[in-house]
C-alpha positions as CSV (number, residue, x, y, z in Angstrom):
1,M,-0.4,0.2,-0.2
2,A,1.4,3.3,-1.4
3,K,2.1,6.3,1.8
4,A,0.2,9.4,1.8
5,Q,1.9,11.6,0.3
6,P,1.2,15.5,1.7
7,H,2.2,17.4,-1.5
8,A,-0.6,14.9,-3.2
9,V,-3.3,15.3,-0.5
10,P,-5.9,17.3,-2.2
11,P,-6.6,21.1,-0.8
12,A,-8.4,21.1,2.9
13,Q,-11.6,22.7,2.9
14,P,-11.0,25.9,5.4
15,T,-11.6,24.1,8.6
16,D,-12.0,26.5,11.9
17,N,-9.3,25.6,13.8
18,S,-9.9,28.0,16.8
19,S,-9.9,25.8,19.4
20,A,-7.8,23.2,20.4
21,S,-10.0,19.5,21.8
22,D,-9.4,18.2,25.4
23,E,-6.9,15.7,24.3
24,Q,-4.8,17.4,22.4
25,R,-5.1,21.1,25.3
26,V,-2.2,21.7,26.9
27,P,-2.9,22.9,30.8
28,L,-1.6,26.1,32.0
29,L,0.6,24.2,34.4
30,T,2.5,22.5,32.3
31,K,3.7,25.1,29.9
32,L,4.3,27.2,32.2
33,V,6.9,24.5,33.0
34,Y,8.2,23.3,30.7
35,G,8.4,27.5,29.5
36,T,11.0,27.6,32.3
37,G,13.3,25.5,30.0
38,D,13.6,28.6,27.8
39,W,15.9,30.5,30.2
40,S,18.5,28.2,31.1
41,M,18.5,27.5,27.0
42,A,18.0,31.6,26.5
43,S,20.4,33.0,28.9
44,F,23.4,30.3,27.9
45,N,22.8,31.3,24.5
46,T,22.2,35.5,25.1
47,I,25.3,36.2,26.9
48,R,27.5,34.0,24.7
49,Q,26.1,35.3,21.5
50,I,26.5,39.0,22.5
51,F,29.7,39.3,24.9
52,Y,31.3,36.4,23.9
53,A,33.1,37.7,21.0
54,I,34.3,41.0,23.3
55,F,35.4,38.2,26.1
56,L,38.0,37.4,24.0
57,T,39.4,40.2,22.3
58,D,39.0,42.6,25.1
59,V,39.7,40.2,27.9
60,V,41.5,37.7,27.2
61,G,43.1,38.9,24.7
62,L,42.4,37.4,22.2
63,A,42.9,38.3,18.2
64,P,39.9,38.6,16.2
65,G,41.0,36.2,14.0
66,L,41.9,33.8,16.4
67,A,39.2,33.6,17.9
68,S,37.0,33.3,15.1
69,F,38.7,30.0,14.2
70,A,37.7,29.3,17.9
71,A,34.4,29.7,17.0
72,L,34.6,27.7,14.1
73,L,36.0,24.7,15.1
74,G,33.8,24.3,17.3
75,I,30.7,23.9,14.6
76,V,32.6,20.2,12.9
77,W,31.9,18.3,16.2
78,D,28.6,19.9,16.8
79,A,27.7,18.7,13.3
80,I,28.1,15.2,14.7
81,N,27.2,15.6,18.5
82,D,23.5,16.9,17.4
83,P,22.1,14.4,14.4
84,I,23.5,11.4,17.6
85,I,22.1,13.0,20.0
86,G,18.7,13.9,19.3
87,S,18.5,10.3,17.6
88,L,19.8,8.7,20.1
89,S,16.5,10.5,22.5
90,D,14.4,9.0,19.2
91,R,15.2,5.3,20.9
92,I,16.5,5.6,24.7
93,T,13.8,3.7,26.2
94,T,13.4,4.8,30.1
95,R,10.6,4.5,32.8
96,W,11.0,7.7,32.7
97,G,10.1,8.6,29.0
98,R,12.8,8.9,26.5
99,R,14.0,13.0,27.2
100,R,13.3,13.7,30.4
101,P,16.3,11.3,32.1
102,F,18.4,13.7,29.7
103,L,17.4,16.1,32.2
104,L,18.0,15.2,34.8
105,L,21.9,13.3,34.0
106,F,23.4,16.7,32.4
107,S,21.3,19.8,33.7
108,I,24.2,20.4,36.6
109,P,27.3,19.7,34.4
110,F,25.0,22.2,32.0
111,G,26.0,24.9,33.9
112,A,29.4,23.7,35.4
113,A,30.2,23.9,31.6
114,F,28.1,27.2,31.0
115,V,31.1,28.6,34.3
116,L,33.9,27.3,32.2
117,L,33.9,28.9,29.4
118,W,34.1,32.8,31.1
119,W,36.7,31.9,32.6
120,A,40.1,34.1,31.1
121,P,42.5,31.8,31.8
122,P,46.6,33.2,32.4
123,W,48.3,32.2,29.7
124,E,50.3,34.4,27.4
125,H,50.9,31.7,23.9
126,P,48.6,33.4,22.0
127,A,47.9,29.6,20.6
128,A,47.6,28.4,23.8
129,L,44.8,31.3,24.5
130,M,42.9,29.5,21.5
131,V,43.2,26.0,22.5
132,H,41.9,26.7,26.1
133,V,38.8,28.7,24.8
134,T,38.0,25.7,21.5
135,L,38.3,22.9,23.8
136,A,35.4,25.1,26.5
137,Y,33.3,26.0,23.7
138,M,33.2,22.5,22.1
139,L,32.8,21.2,25.7
140,A,29.9,24.1,26.7
141,D,28.3,23.1,23.3
142,T,28.3,19.4,24.2
143,L,26.5,19.6,27.2
144,Q,24.2,22.4,26.3
145,T,22.6,19.3,23.4
146,L,22.9,16.6,25.5
147,V,19.6,18.8,27.6
148,V,18.7,21.5,24.7
149,V,17.5,18.5,22.2
150,P,15.7,16.2,24.3
151,F,14.0,19.7,25.8
152,L,13.3,20.8,22.7
153,A,11.5,17.6,21.0
154,L,9.0,17.0,24.5
155,M,6.8,19.7,22.9
156,P,5.6,18.3,20.0
157,E,5.0,14.8,22.1
158,M,2.1,17.5,24.0
159,T,0.1,18.5,21.5
160,E,-0.4,18.0,17.2
161,D,-2.8,21.0,17.7
162,Y,-1.6,24.2,15.3
163,D,-2.5,27.1,17.2
164,E,-2.0,25.0,20.6
165,R,1.9,24.9,19.1
166,T,1.6,28.2,18.6
167,S,0.2,29.2,22.3
168,L,2.6,26.9,23.6
169,T,6.4,28.1,21.9
170,S,5.1,32.1,22.6
171,Y,4.9,30.9,26.9
172,R,8.4,29.9,26.1
173,M,9.2,32.7,24.1
174,V,7.6,35.0,27.5
175,F,11.0,33.2,29.1
176,N,13.4,32.8,26.4
177,L,12.5,37.0,26.5
178,I,12.6,37.4,30.0
179,A,16.0,35.5,30.2
180,S,17.2,37.9,27.3
181,L,17.0,41.2,29.2
182,A,18.0,39.3,32.3
183,A,21.2,38.7,30.7
184,A,21.9,41.4,28.0
185,A,20.6,44.2,30.5
186,G,22.0,42.2,34.2
187,A,25.7,40.8,32.4
188,P,27.2,44.0,32.0
189,E,25.8,45.3,35.3
190,I,27.5,42.7,36.9
191,V,30.4,42.4,35.3
192,A,30.7,46.8,36.4
193,A,30.4,45.5,39.7
194,F,33.7,44.7,39.8
195,D,37.1,45.8,40.6
196,T,38.4,43.8,37.3
197,P,36.9,42.0,34.2
198,Q,38.0,39.2,34.5
199,R,36.2,38.5,38.2
200,G,32.9,40.1,36.6
201,Y,32.6,37.7,34.5
202,M,33.3,34.7,36.7
203,V,30.5,36.1,39.0
204,M,28.6,36.7,36.6
205,A,29.3,32.7,35.1
206,L,28.4,31.3,38.4
207,I,24.6,33.2,38.7
208,F,23.4,32.4,35.4
209,G,25.1,28.9,35.4
210,G,23.7,28.0,38.6
211,L,20.5,29.4,37.3
212,G,20.5,27.9,34.3
213,A,20.3,24.2,35.5
214,L,16.8,24.6,37.7
215,P,14.8,25.0,35.3
216,F,15.1,20.9,33.5
217,L,15.3,19.4,36.5
218,L,12.4,21.1,37.2
219,I,11.0,20.0,33.8
220,F,11.9,16.1,34.6
221,L,9.9,16.6,37.7
222,L,6.8,18.0,36.7
223,T,5.9,16.6,32.8
224,R,5.3,13.9,31.7
225,E,5.4,12.2,28.1
226,R,3.0,10.9,25.7
227,H,4.5,7.2,25.1
228,E,1.5,6.1,23.3
229,Q,2.4,8.4,20.4
230,S,6.1,7.2,19.5
231,S,7.6,5.3,18.4
232,V,10.5,3.7,17.9
233,P,12.6,3.9,14.1
234,D,14.2,1.5,12.9
235,L,16.6,3.0,10.4
236,N,20.7,4.4,10.8
237,I,21.7,8.3,11.1
238,R,22.1,8.0,7.5
239,Q,18.9,6.9,5.9
240,S,17.6,9.3,8.6
241,L,19.4,12.3,7.2
242,K,17.9,11.7,3.8
243,L,14.5,11.4,4.5
244,A,14.7,14.6,6.4
245,W,16.7,15.7,3.3
246,R,13.1,14.7,1.1
247,N,11.0,16.5,3.4
248,V,10.5,19.5,2.0
249,P,8.5,21.6,4.9
250,F,11.9,21.1,6.5
251,R,14.4,22.5,4.4
252,I,12.1,25.4,3.8
253,A,11.9,26.1,7.9
254,T,15.2,25.2,8.4
255,G,16.2,27.4,6.1
256,I,14.5,29.8,7.6
257,N,15.5,29.5,10.8
258,L,19.4,30.1,9.4
259,L,18.8,33.5,8.0
260,N,16.2,34.3,10.9
261,W,19.0,33.9,13.9
262,V,21.9,35.0,12.0
263,T,20.3,38.6,11.8
264,F,20.1,38.3,15.5
265,D,23.0,36.5,16.3
266,L,25.1,39.1,14.4
267,V,22.8,42.5,15.4
268,A,23.2,41.0,18.9
269,L,27.2,40.5,18.8
270,M,28.0,43.7,17.3
271,L,25.6,45.9,19.3
272,P,28.0,45.8,21.8
273,Y,31.0,46.9,20.0
274,F,28.3,49.7,18.2
275,L,27.6,51.0,21.8
276,K,31.6,51.2,23.0
277,Y,33.2,52.3,20.3
278,W,30.2,54.2,18.5
279,I,27.8,56.1,20.9
280,D,29.7,56.5,23.5
281,G,33.0,57.2,21.6
282,G,35.7,54.7,23.0
283,E,33.9,55.4,26.8
284,Q,33.8,52.2,28.8
285,A,30.7,51.0,31.5
286,H,28.7,55.4,30.5
287,Q,25.9,56.0,32.5
288,I,22.5,57.2,31.9
289,A,20.3,57.9,35.1
290,V,16.9,55.7,34.8
291,P,13.6,56.9,36.4
292,L,13.0,53.8,38.5
293,L,16.2,51.7,37.1
294,G,19.1,54.7,38.4
295,N,22.0,53.7,36.0
296,L,22.3,52.1,33.3
297,T,25.1,51.7,31.4
298,T,23.9,52.5,27.5
299,E,24.4,48.1,27.0
300,S,22.1,47.5,29.8
301,L,19.9,50.4,28.5
302,V,19.2,49.2,25.5
303,F,19.4,46.0,26.0
304,F,16.8,46.4,28.1
305,I,14.4,48.8,25.9
306,L,14.9,46.0,23.0
307,L,13.8,42.5,24.8
308,T,11.1,44.6,27.0
309,T,9.4,45.2,24.2
310,A,9.8,41.7,22.5
311,I,8.0,40.5,25.5
312,A,5.5,42.8,25.3
313,A,4.7,41.8,21.6
314,V,4.5,38.4,22.6
315,P,0.5,37.4,22.5
316,L,0.6,40.5,19.6
317,W,1.9,37.7,17.3
318,N,0.6,34.9,18.8
319,Y,-2.3,36.6,18.6
320,A,-1.4,38.3,14.3
321,A,-0.3,34.2,14.0
322,H,-4.2,32.5,15.3
323,H,-6.6,35.5,12.3
324,W,-4.2,35.5,9.9
325,N,-1.2,32.4,10.0
326,K,2.0,31.9,10.6
327,R,3.7,32.5,7.4
328,T,1.7,35.8,7.3
329,A,2.1,36.7,10.3
330,Y,6.1,36.3,10.3
331,I,6.2,37.8,7.4
332,A,4.9,41.0,8.6
333,G,7.3,41.0,11.5
334,M,10.4,40.8,9.5
335,S,10.0,43.2,7.0
336,F,9.3,46.0,10.2
337,W,12.6,44.6,11.3
338,A,14.4,45.0,7.8
339,V,13.9,48.9,8.0
340,V,14.6,49.2,11.3
341,Q,17.6,48.0,10.5
342,I,18.5,49.8,7.9
343,L,18.2,53.0,9.9
344,V,21.0,52.1,12.7
345,I,23.1,53.0,10.7
346,T,21.8,56.8,10.0
347,V,22.6,57.4,14.3
348,M,25.5,58.9,15.0
349,P,27.5,59.6,18.1
350,G,25.7,60.9,21.3
351,Q,21.6,59.9,19.5
352,Y,20.7,58.1,22.6
353,T,17.3,59.3,22.4
354,Y,17.6,58.0,18.7
355,M,19.3,54.6,19.4
356,F,16.5,53.8,22.3
357,I,13.8,55.1,19.7
358,L,15.3,52.6,17.1
359,A,15.9,49.8,20.2
360,F,12.4,50.1,21.1
361,F,11.1,49.3,17.6
362,A,13.1,45.9,16.8
363,G,12.4,44.7,20.1
364,I,9.2,44.6,18.6
365,S,10.4,42.7,15.6
366,V,12.7,40.6,17.7
367,S,9.6,39.3,19.5
368,T,8.5,37.6,15.8
369,A,11.7,36.4,15.3
370,H,11.7,34.0,18.7
371,V,7.8,33.3,18.2
372,L,7.2,32.1,14.6
373,P,10.4,30.1,13.6
374,N,10.0,28.1,16.3
375,A,5.9,27.7,16.2
376,L,6.9,26.7,12.4
377,F,8.8,23.5,12.7
378,P,6.7,21.1,14.6
379,D,4.4,21.0,12.1
380,V,7.3,19.8,9.6
381,L,6.9,16.8,12.1
382,E,3.8,15.7,10.6
383,W,5.3,16.2,6.9
384,D,7.5,13.9,7.3
385,E,5.0,11.1,10.0
386,L,3.5,11.2,7.1
387,L,5.4,10.5,4.7
388,T,7.8,7.2,6.4
389,G,5.8,6.0,8.8
390,R,8.2,6.9,11.5
391,R,8.5,9.5,14.9
392,R,11.9,11.5,14.5
393,D,10.7,14.5,17.0
394,G,14.5,13.5,18.5
395,M,16.3,13.7,15.3
396,Y,15.0,16.6,13.8
397,Y,15.7,18.9,17.0
398,G,19.2,18.0,16.5
399,I,19.2,19.7,13.7
400,L,17.5,22.5,15.3
401,N,19.7,22.6,17.6
402,L,22.7,22.2,15.2
403,T,21.1,25.6,13.1
404,R,21.2,27.3,15.7
405,K,24.5,26.7,16.7
406,V,25.3,26.8,13.5
407,T,24.4,30.8,13.4
408,S,25.3,31.8,16.6
409,A,29.4,30.4,15.5
410,V,29.4,31.5,11.7
411,S,27.9,35.2,13.4
412,I,30.8,35.3,15.5
413,F,33.5,34.0,12.6
414,L,32.1,36.9,10.0
415,A,32.2,39.6,12.7
416,L,35.6,38.6,13.7
417,Q,37.1,38.4,10.3
418,V,35.3,41.1,9.2
419,L,37.0,43.4,12.4
420,A,40.1,42.0,12.1
421,L,40.0,43.0,7.8
422,F,39.0,45.8,8.3
423,N,42.3,46.2,11.6
424,Y,40.6,46.0,15.0
425,Q,42.5,46.8,17.9
426,T,42.2,45.2,20.7
427,P,42.8,47.7,24.0
428,P,45.2,46.8,26.7
429,I,43.6,45.4,29.8
430,G,41.9,47.5,31.8
431,A,41.9,50.4,29.9
432,T,38.4,53.1,29.9
433,F,38.8,54.7,27.5
434,F,40.0,53.5,23.6
435,Q,39.3,55.2,20.2
436,Q,39.1,52.4,16.3
437,S,40.2,53.4,13.5
438,P,37.7,55.4,10.8
439,E,37.6,52.1,8.4
440,T,37.0,49.7,11.9
441,L,34.2,52.1,12.9
442,A,32.8,51.8,9.5
443,A,33.2,48.1,9.3
444,I,30.9,47.9,13.2
445,R,28.2,50.2,11.8
446,A,27.3,48.0,8.3
447,L,28.0,45.4,10.6
448,T,25.2,46.4,13.1
449,G,23.0,48.1,10.7
450,P,22.6,47.3,7.0
451,G,24.1,43.7,7.3
452,G,21.7,42.3,9.4
453,A,18.7,43.5,7.0
454,V,20.4,41.0,4.1
455,F,19.7,38.1,6.1
456,L,16.1,39.2,7.0
457,F,15.7,39.9,3.5
458,G,17.2,36.3,2.3
459,A,14.4,34.8,5.1
460,I,11.2,36.4,3.9
461,I,11.5,35.2,0.8
462,M,11.9,32.1,1.4
463,T,8.9,32.3,4.2
464,F,7.0,32.6,0.9
465,F,7.7,29.0,0.2
466,Y,6.7,27.8,3.4
467,P,4.0,25.2,2.1
468,V,2.1,23.8,5.3
469,T,-0.7,26.1,6.0
470,R,-3.6,25.9,9.3
471,E,-6.0,23.6,6.2
472,Q,-3.2,21.9,5.3
473,H,-1.8,21.0,8.9
474,A,-5.3,20.0,9.9
475,R,-5.9,17.6,6.7
476,M,-2.2,15.9,7.8
477,R,-3.9,15.2,11.1
478,R,-6.6,13.7,9.6
479,L,-4.6,10.9,8.2
480,L,-2.7,10.5,10.8
481,A,-5.1,10.2,12.9
482,R,-6.8,6.9,10.0
483,R,-2.6,5.9,9.7
484,R,-3.0,5.2,13.6
485,A,-6.5,3.3,13.7
486,R,-5.7,1.1,11.4
487,Q,-2.7,0.0,12.9
488,R,-4.2,0.5,16.3
489,H,-7.1,-2.1,14.9
490,P,-6.1,-4.3,11.9
491,Q,-8.2,-6.1,11.3
492,Q,-11.2,-3.8,11.9
493,S,-9.6,-1.4,9.1
494,E,-9.6,-4.4,7.2
495,S,-13.4,-5.3,7.3
496,Q,-14.9,-1.7,7.0
497,P,-15.9,-1.0,3.3
């Protein structure tokens, strides 16, 4: 009997999916508990993405070119471990389920590895520094994979409903953006509170590393897996990857994620350089008095405005995706963000108010970038099950986690290579004032503003080709329900006309 193929299915008639069935509805407490996992993931990623490059160049003392290769080498190992760990979480069987044991075993090592990432070693030779940074990056990335991939693979097992998945993703992204806000705005304040940057970064790492381990333990204790909806795949990794490549929505969703996160990571990474050397004119820890918040550095205040706005905008994009669809809402949000990115290059030194206004507008679209690509991705799993008859959520989320880390490493590599090309000078350790050359400043401005817009336009174009609409997804679910019913009751199915 030939397998049903999604692209061969006639278009479904419009259907009202405004409310999920009781079976597919996720309880509020479960959404909240599961959403806390994004606190760990986002605080880790935000701090590393925004501050790790400037930590390597301005604190560790590693030249931009060497620092970029240290991050890039970690991707070679990532390309191996993410699909392996994802496939392993599909196959493992324990009394606690397939995903949750990983959270129990590796949450604390995950937090400890984060601390190691921010230790400035006493080695003086550049090669020794590069080896240390590379190994620390690889270890931290491996332990991140061991908790993040099983955590992500839990979500499609919680519900198959199109809109419930958007809702569940919205809860995740609220915690994600709160963590990003706490990390982006809080980390500079913690570092600035100590007499040396080295000590400040270590204290910051201890705080966020410890807090990052707790949510995964909470998820292990308070969530459950739906074993009856999971089937163990009988394919090896190579066969699974070949079949994954045949999944058209997966290819497009992966491309959207890559372009989406390269933009966010590149802009987030360059903002500290842009604010320090362009807006503040080379001064460190420039303070701005803010009512109710006290004195904040320019860096902290920009990220506070951007991410507070992003948190407030989550219900807006959840509403837009529900009343339009995920694809249309995402295109609208990314188009708006591209305009803001182009305007960033018009900001002049000392124009703090203008910078804060752009941070507010960028925050509206940053919310879109967090919510909708993550809400699109689970729908590709039903497409795959319809094609292959198997559930391979862990393998797919392993690849997704790999793409997320690829964007981080690629943006770090790209930005630092450009800075090296345009003669970025590492300031003396402890310097409170240091200026870069005009050509270096021009490169920083271009990367922070229009450079990100280029990738956004790519994501917008790719989203036009994403094929899974609300109606198409409902059609796939009905076909899968019939197939599962036949598998559970084969004799009954054969007796029916």
